[in-house]
N, C-alpha and C positions, 0 to 999 in steps of 0.2 A: 157443642159440651167445648170449650175451650183447656188446651189442655197447658200450666206454664212450672214452669219450675221453680220451685221455692229452695233461695240455697245462703244456709247463715256461715259464713263467710269464718278466715283467719285458721282455717286447720293445717297443721302439715302430713302429708299425706306417704304411707308410704303400703308397701306389698307388691302387688304385679298387676298389670295391666295388657291385654292380649290386643295386638295391632293386628284389624279383620282386615278378610282379601278386596284389594283395594277395587273401590269404586269407580273409579275414571278409566280403569282397564276392565274391567267385568262387564261395566256396559257396551262398548265395540264390542269386545266376542260373544256376549250374547249374541249384537246381528250379526257377526257371521257364523252362527249359527243355523242359521236359512239356508247356508250354501252347503250344509252338511246332507250325506241322502243318508239317514238311521236315525244313530241316537245318540249323545253326545249325555256325558255324565258329568257334574260339577261337583268336587268332592270338600270345596269350601265354601259356602255360597252365605254372601251377608242378611243379615240382616234389615238392609235397606230399602228403607220406601222406592225409593230408585228403580232397583234392583225388582220390585214387585209393581211396580211401573208398568217396568218392560217385559218382563212373563206378563202381562194384560193381553199388552200387544203381541208379543207371539201368539196367544190366544185368540186373538183375531184372523193370525195368517194364518189357523185350523194347525199347531204346530202342540201338539200333547206337553202338557208340561203338569210335571212332577217334582215334587219337594216334598223332604221331610227333616226338620232339622237347619243341617249343613249338606243334606247332600240335594239336588236337582238332578232332574235327568228331561231332556228333550227330549221328545217324538217325531221327526220331521216325516215321517212318508204322506203324512197325507194334508201334506201341504198348501193354501194356495195361492194365492196374490188378490191383496184386499186393497182396497182406500185404507189410507189409515188418520181416521178423522181428530175433530179439533178437539175433540171430549179428550182423546187421549197421547197426542202431544203438549196441549196445553197445560201439560202435567211433565214434564220430562224433557226437558234439552234434546237429550242424544237420544229419543227418537229419529235427526236426522240420522244415524248412524244406517237405520237401516235401507234408505235410498240406493246405498249401494249396494248391498247385496242381494234388493230387488232387483233391480234393474240388472247385476249378473248374473238372477234366478227363471227371471221371467222377458228381462228387454223391457219391462216397461211395469213404473210404477206410477204411486199418485201420494200423498203424504202433504198436509195441511202445513204452515207452517210451525214451527218447534216453541216449546216456549221454554219453562224452568225458574233461576236466579233473575231478580232484577239489578244483576250487576254492571247493566250497560252495556253497549250493540255487540253483537255477537254474526255478527252478519255472515245469511250463508254463499253470499256470492262464491263464494273460493271456490267451494262447493263444485257452486252448478257452472260456474267459469270449466272448470278441470272436466267437467261431463262433458261440457259443449268439444271443447279441445280432442277427444274421443269419440266423437263425431255424435252425441246425446240429444236429442231432439228434447226442447224443454218450454215450454208454455205456466206463466204463476201469471192465474187469473181465478178470484171470485176468495181470496185466501188461502189456493191449495196449488203445488206444483205437481204438473202432470210430464212427466219424460215418459219418455220413446227413444228405447236402445236397440234396434234393429239392425240398423248400422252403424253398432259402437262396434272399433277395431281398437288394436292394442296398439300402442303410439308412443309419442312423448308427451311429460309434463309439467310445465313450470308453473308454480303455485305465484301468483303476484307477492304475499307475505305468508311467513312460514301459519303453518297452522293445526293443528293437532287434530282434528273432526274430519276436519277435507282430508291431512294424509291418510287418514284412517278410513275414510268412507271410499276415497277411491280408488286406494288399495285393491279393499274389499270386491268392488265392479273389476277389477280389474282380470279376477281369476282363476274364470273360464274361458277370458279375450286368448284366440289362436294368437302364440308370439309372446313375442316382448313387447312389454309395458317400461316405461321408465320415468320415473318422480322425479322430479331436479326439486330444489330450496325445501324435504320437508322437516316434518319440523322429525326434534330426534329424543322428546323425549323417552323414560322407560316404558310406557305402559303402549308408545307405539309396536316400542320392541315387545311387549307380551303378549300382540294381536300376531303381530307375523310368529314366535312364537305358537299359537296356537293354532293359525293356518296352518302352518309346516304339517304340526301333528297329527294335522288331517286331513294330508296328501299334497299342500298345498306349494310351491315352489317361490317367494317371498325373499331375496336378499338386500344386505344393508339395511335394514330397520338400525334405527340407531345412531345412522354418517346423515348425510346430506344426500345422498341420494339413495332412493330403493330401485331396486329391477322385479319383476314378478311375470314370470315366464306361465304362460297359461296351463292348467290339465283340464281333463274333462269330469272329470271330477273327486268330491270330495268328502273319504266316509268318518262315521263314528271313531268316539272313543272318548277315552275319562282326562280330566283335568283338574289343575289344583289352580287357580289366580295368584302369584305372587300379595307379600303386604302390601298396604293403604302407605305410601310415603306420608302424606299431607295429613294422616292420623297420628303415624308413628309420628312426624313434625309440631302435630301439635299437642301429642303428650309432652315429646319432647320442653319442649318451652312452658306448659306445666309445674312439670317437673324441676324446671330452673328455677322457676318464682316459689312454691312450696312442697318439692320434692325432700322428703327424711326417706332414702336409699329407697327412690322409687323405682323398682324396674320395670322395664318396658320390653314384653316380646314381641317379636317380629320385626327386628328394625332391619335394613339394609341399608349398610354403614353408606351404601357406593352412591345411594338413592338422597342422601339428608347431607351430606358433607357442606354443603355449604352451613347449613343450621348447625350443626357439630361442631363447625371455626368459631364461627362467632360464640358458640353456647360456648366452650373449651376459655377462649379471651375472656368471658364476662366472668373464671373464677368458678365458673358453677362440675364438679368432681363427675366424670364420665365415666365410668367403667363398661370395655368390653369385653360381650363372652358370649361370640357368635354373633348366631342372629339376636341377640337378650343385650339390653345396654341398663344399668343403672345409675340410675342420676340423681344427684343432692343438689337441691339448691346452694345456692351466692346467698351471702349474707348482707354483699354488698354489687349490686351488677353496672360497672358503666354503660354507660349511654354510648347505641352501637353510631358512630355521628352519621354516617351517608349508610341510604340503602336503597335500592331502586328492585322492581321487579322487571322480568326478561324472561323472556325463555329457557326452558332446558337446554345447560345446567346452570345458568347463573339462578337468583331467588324466584321460589314460585311464587304466581300471585296469590294462589290456593292458602300463603302462608300466611301472608301480610296483614289482616287485620288481628292474629292470634300475636302475630310477632309485635302487633304497633300495642299490645297490653302488657307488654313484657317493658317499652321500651315509656311505656308509660307512668311504674316506679323505679325506670333507671336512673342512676347519680348521671345528673348534664345534658343535653340537646341532642338532639338525635333529629333528620331530615327522612322520612320515605316520600319517597317516589314509585308511585300507581301508572307502568305506563302500557298494561295491558285491558283494564276498563273501565269508562272513564268513571261511570257510577257506583265502583269498590273503595266508597269511604262515607259510605253511609252507618256504619255503626260511629262513625266517630261524634255523633253527635248524643248517642247513646252512653256513649266510655266519660263525654264529658258531665253526664248526668253524673255519672257518679265521681267525678271528681279531677277525672283527669286534664291535662292544662295543652289542650292540643288546635290550633288552627291551620286552618286546612285552601289553603290559593292555588287552585286548579288543578292537575295532580301531585300538587309536594305537601306535604305534611308536616307542622314543624311539633314538634311533640317534646313539651320540660318533663323532667319524669318528678312526681311529687314524691311527698312520705307515704301517702296510702290511699285508695280507694275505698269511697263507702258505698254501703248495698240501696239499691234502688230500683223504678221501677223499668223496667226495660227494655225494648220490642228486637229480634236476630231479622234484618232485613233480607237475609242470604241464608246459605248453607256453612260458611268459614268465617260469618258476621258473628251467628248464631253460637259458633262456636268462640268463638275470640268471648261473646258477654259469659259463657259459664267457666272463662278460667280468668276474669277478671269479679266476678261473684265470686271466687272462691279463696281469694284474694283480700275481697274488702273485709271491712268492718260492719259486720250488720248483717242483716238482710236482703237480696236480691232476690228478686220477681221480675223470670225472663219470658216472654209471650214469642209467640210462633214457632213455636215447636214442631211443627210439620215441616221448617227449613232443615234443622238439627237432625232431623229423624231421617233425611235424604243422605247422609252418610257413615251416620256416627250410630251403630250398635248399639240399643241399650244403655245411652250411654249411662245415667246416673245410677243404674245397678253397679255398673264396672267402680264409678267413682264414691261409691257407699262404701264397695270393698277393699278401698285406697284409706279411709274412713272420714270422706265428707260428707258431708250434712248437706246431700239436699233431695228432693222428693218433686215427683212429677203428679203435678194435685189439676181435677179438673175443674172448673168453674163456668158459670152461666156468661 
């Protein structure tokens, strides 16, 4: 049975919507739990399918997983090193995060190449090259990566290009190495800082996260503890864009201003009214949204690629023409043809999308091609005239928690329907 969203668009939304804990921070933190001796308790676990899939992989490693609502407890006392097979990694790109912790804990690891959203090439050569520079022997064959870290030593790693995943994975691999490991040209995303905060609270010594250089002083072990992951900046950004388009005093709980500053600046320039109340923001839609002439996706602190599809929906009904350049993933314009079905005027050439604002979008039958494209189509359906049917909800469920239920509370006409 396939599940779809059916949305009757055109309604103004008001009320409160809460931002869940960050998916892109939670997944590496869960992987980092492999390093802990004992129990780790998480107090604000979101109901994302990616989180569920990571927990299934942890169970294969013989980690006891106990979940009740938002509460999640992991017990690593009986952990063992197991091959992580294709049926597990195919569901979750973030499974690659386990490679570093397993090497650190057991000195050996084998994992199938990871899956995930089809948004373009996300090579793991940066991970493997960094491991090799620390002495790890790696063999790639039959779709698996086999790693031997018995000769792994602390040292220097210079990443050939900025990679969030590689930064996090190599950071975790160095936690138990004797001496100091220094990582250069690292990613600076807030999720990097959050992983470092988790590791340090469990007894690690990680310095410099959030900057260009990270230093890890090796320790003998990590202890357990309790942890809450910070709010998801991409979910927050999604809700802010939705509020800019159809919000009538829409209150978003769990927005970290510093993580969404660039988007907030753009929305304010679009004449959206935004009131700040600590971690809450109240946003009301602008009657006339001027087009943002040029925007490009780049690593943090620039505009995130994970908000590009949602932002394109905003520009599709703005006054004027905007140019959006996607620098990070070559297939991140898969949502364009679906928006065109809904009446958007968008022309794509290579990594540029030229978006001419139209008066309105119209409901259509569309399909999500990845997580953030799906979020963009939900926004498009909510502002469109008539009914929109959205297929491939499994992508949206990867990073949005019971989205239709939360949108209903704001006044949206949206329902999840099973079809054969």
